[in-house]
C-alpha positions as a LaTeX table, in Angstrom:
\begin{tabular}{lrrr}
\hline
Residue & $x$ (\AA) & $y$ (\AA) & $z$ (\AA) \\
\hline
Unk1 & 10.94 & $-15.22$ & 8.78 \\
Unk2 & 10.78 & $-13.00$ & 5.71 \\
Unk3 & 11.68 & $-9.36$ & 5.87 \\
Unk4 & 9.54 & $-6.46$ & 4.71 \\
Unk5 & 10.97 & $-4.99$ & 1.43 \\
Unk6 & 11.00 & $-1.27$ & 0.86 \\
Unk7 & 10.49 & 0.27 & $-2.56$ \\
Unk8 & 10.38 & 3.78 & $-3.91$ \\
Unk9 & 7.46 & 4.26 & $-6.29$ \\
Unk10 & 9.40 & 3.73 & $-9.53$ \\
Unk11 & 10.82 & 0.42 & $-8.30$ \\
Unk12 & 7.38 & $-0.72$ & $-7.06$ \\
Unk13 & 5.91 & $-0.03$ & $-10.51$ \\
Unk14 & 8.80 & $-1.90$ & $-12.17$ \\
Unk15 & 8.11 & $-4.95$ & $-9.92$ \\
Unk16 & 4.40 & $-4.83$ & $-10.82$ \\
Unk17 & 5.26 & $-4.67$ & $-14.55$ \\
Unk18 & 7.78 & $-7.47$ & $-14.25$ \\
Unk19 & 5.48 & $-9.80$ & $-12.31$ \\
Unk20 & 1.93 & $-9.68$ & $-13.62$ \\
Unk21 & 0.83 & $-11.83$ & $-10.70$ \\
Unk22 & 2.04 & $-9.25$ & $-8.13$ \\
Unk23 & $-0.68$ & $-7.25$ & $-6.39$ \\
Unk24 & $-0.67$ & $-3.60$ & $-5.42$ \\
Unk25 & $-2.70$ & $-3.15$ & $-2.30$ \\
Unk26 & $-3.82$ & 0.28 & $-1.08$ \\
Unk27 & $-4.19$ & 0.11 & 2.75 \\
Unk28 & $-5.48$ & 3.66 & 3.14 \\
Unk29 & $-9.09$ & 4.29 & 4.23 \\
Unk30 & $-11.93$ & 4.42 & 1.73 \\
Unk31 & $-12.20$ & 8.25 & 1.93 \\
Unk32 & $-8.52$ & 8.72 & 1.05 \\
Unk33 & $-8.81$ & 6.29 & $-1.83$ \\
Unk34 & $-11.91$ & 8.09 & $-3.16$ \\
Unk35 & $-11.04$ & 11.73 & $-2.61$ \\
Unk36 & $-7.26$ & 11.89 & $-2.88$ \\
Unk37 & $-6.86$ & 9.40 & $-5.72$ \\
Unk38 & $-5.31$ & 5.98 & $-6.05$ \\
Unk39 & $-2.71$ & 4.12 & $-8.08$ \\
Unk40 & $-4.07$ & 2.38 & $-11.15$ \\
Unk41 & $-4.89$ & $-1.31$ & $-10.83$ \\
Unk42 & $-4.71$ & $-1.41$ & $-7.05$ \\
Unk43 & $-6.96$ & $-3.21$ & $-4.62$ \\
Unk44 & $-8.28$ & $-1.39$ & $-1.58$ \\
Unk45 & $-7.87$ & $-3.27$ & 1.69 \\
Unk46 & $-7.87$ & $-0.65$ & 4.50 \\
Unk47 & $-5.51$ & $-1.24$ & 7.41 \\
Unk48 & $-7.52$ & 1.32 & 9.48 \\
Unk49 & $-10.90$ & 2.68 & 8.55 \\
Unk50 & $-14.13$ & 4.08 & 9.87 \\
Unk51 & $-15.82$ & 3.88 & 12.27 \\
Unk52 & $-13.26$ & 2.77 & 14.95 \\
Unk53 & $-9.89$ & 3.46 & 13.24 \\
Unk54 & $-8.35$ & 0.47 & 14.87 \\
Unk55 & $-6.39$ & $-2.26$ & 13.02 \\
Unk56 & $-8.32$ & $-5.53$ & 12.93 \\
Unk57 & $-5.69$ & $-8.10$ & 11.86 \\
Unk58 & $-8.13$ & $-10.99$ & 11.42 \\
Unk59 & $-10.40$ & $-8.88$ & 9.17 \\
Unk60 & $-7.43$ & $-7.50$ & 7.28 \\
Unk61 & $-5.93$ & $-10.96$ & 6.62 \\
Unk62 & $-9.36$ & $-12.41$ & 5.64 \\
Unk63 & $-9.75$ & $-9.64$ & 3.01 \\
Unk64 & $-6.67$ & $-10.96$ & 1.19 \\
Unk65 & $-8.34$ & $-14.34$ & 0.76 \\
Unk66 & $-11.51$ & $-12.75$ & $-0.66$ \\
Unk67 & $-9.32$ & $-11.21$ & $-3.36$ \\
Unk68 & $-7.57$ & $-14.44$ & $-4.10$ \\
Unk69 & $-4.20$ & $-13.38$ & $-2.70$ \\
Unk70 & $-2.34$ & $-16.29$ & $-1.28$ \\
Unk71 & 0.72 & $-16.32$ & 1.08 \\
Unk72 & 3.19 & $-16.71$ & $-1.81$ \\
Unk73 & 1.80 & $-13.84$ & $-3.95$ \\
Unk74 & 4.11 & $-10.87$ & $-4.35$ \\
Unk75 & 2.34 & $-8.07$ & $-2.50$ \\
Unk76 & 3.23 & $-4.37$ & $-2.63$ \\
Unk77 & 1.47 & $-2.16$ & $-0.11$ \\
Unk78 & 0.89 & 1.57 & $-0.34$ \\
Unk79 & $-0.62$ & 4.10 & 2.02 \\
Unk80 & $-0.35$ & 7.92 & 2.32 \\
Unk81 & 3.23 & 8.16 & 3.51 \\
Unk82 & 4.54 & 4.68 & 4.27 \\
Unk83 & 3.73 & 4.24 & 7.96 \\
Unk84 & 0.49 & 2.28 & 7.71 \\
Unk85 & 1.83 & 0.12 & 4.89 \\
Unk86 & 4.86 & $-0.67$ & 7.07 \\
Unk87 & 2.57 & $-1.82$ & 9.93 \\
Unk88 & 0.30 & $-3.70$ & 7.52 \\
Unk89 & 3.28 & $-5.42$ & 5.92 \\
Unk90 & 4.63 & $-6.58$ & 9.28 \\
Unk91 & 1.13 & $-7.99$ & 10.02 \\
Unk92 & 1.17 & $-9.94$ & 6.75 \\
Unk93 & 4.65 & $-11.31$ & 7.47 \\
Unk94 & 3.53 & $-12.39$ & 10.96 \\
Unk95 & 0.66 & $-14.27$ & 9.37 \\
Unk96 & 2.86 & $-16.24$ & 6.98 \\
Unk97 & 2.93 & $-14.15$ & 3.81 \\
Unk98 & 6.48 & $-14.39$ & 2.39 \\
Unk99 & 6.84 & $-11.79$ & $-0.37$ \\
Unk100 & 5.70 & $-8.45$ & 1.01 \\
Unk101 & 6.96 & $-5.00$ & 0.16 \\
Unk102 & 5.72 & $-1.43$ & 0.68 \\
Unk103 & 6.16 & 1.93 & $-0.92$ \\
Unk104 & 8.22 & 3.87 & 1.61 \\
Unk105 & 7.10 & 7.33 & 0.45 \\
Unk106 & 3.52 & 6.27 & $-0.04$ \\
Unk107 & 0.95 & 7.76 & $-2.38$ \\
Unk108 & 1.24 & 11.40 & $-1.18$ \\
Unk109 & 4.82 & 11.44 & 0.18 \\
Unk110 & 6.54 & 13.11 & 3.05 \\
Unk111 & 5.72 & 16.49 & 4.47 \\
Unk112 & 7.58 & 19.50 & 3.04 \\
Unk113 & 8.74 & 22.52 & 5.00 \\
Unk114 & 5.14 & 23.90 & 4.94 \\
Unk115 & 3.66 & 20.60 & 6.26 \\
Unk116 & 2.19 & 19.86 & 2.80 \\
Unk117 & 2.29 & 16.47 & 1.12 \\
Unk118 & 2.80 & 15.85 & $-2.57$ \\
Unk119 & 5.73 & 18.19 & $-3.09$ \\
Unk120 & 8.67 & 16.05 & $-1.98$ \\
Unk121 & 8.13 & 12.45 & $-3.06$ \\
Unk122 & 5.45 & 9.78 & $-3.31$ \\
Unk123 & 3.54 & 7.90 & $-6.00$ \\
Unk124 & 1.80 & 10.94 & $-7.43$ \\
Unk125 & 4.82 & 13.25 & $-7.17$ \\
Unk126 & 6.95 & 10.74 & $-8.95$ \\
Unk127 & 4.43 & 10.58 & $-11.86$ \\
Unk128 & 3.39 & 6.98 & $-11.44$ \\
Unk129 & 0.00 & 6.09 & $-12.95$ \\
Unk130 & $-2.95$ & 7.04 & $-10.83$ \\
Unk131 & $-6.53$ & 8.23 & $-11.08$ \\
Unk132 & $-9.11$ & 10.13 & $-9.04$ \\
Unk133 & $-12.69$ & 9.02 & $-9.10$ \\
\hline
\end{tabular}
């Protein structure tokens, strides 16, 4: 079985630039994607979302098919801090996807000494391309 690859934001962006068929998938909820911002050119497929906040593996896997992502596609997952993308990546591997990575520091990064995100690491902190709608 394949292993989940871990990338820091810069390496994830390099992979996306090197392989134009690779897909960046944001697994955060819709509210985070809308109000916090998101990486450029990502697809939103929430791992957990309203109203029940429970992972639905069948629904999650089906969403990849709707976006034309097959089991050989290079997939890079991102969430807030790396925990949900780790769980989602393991789910994909368990369902036969073979080239799955995730951004270990996520979009907002780890908590700092004041329990704030965005000051230590993460996609935004590391100045990777993003937007806020």
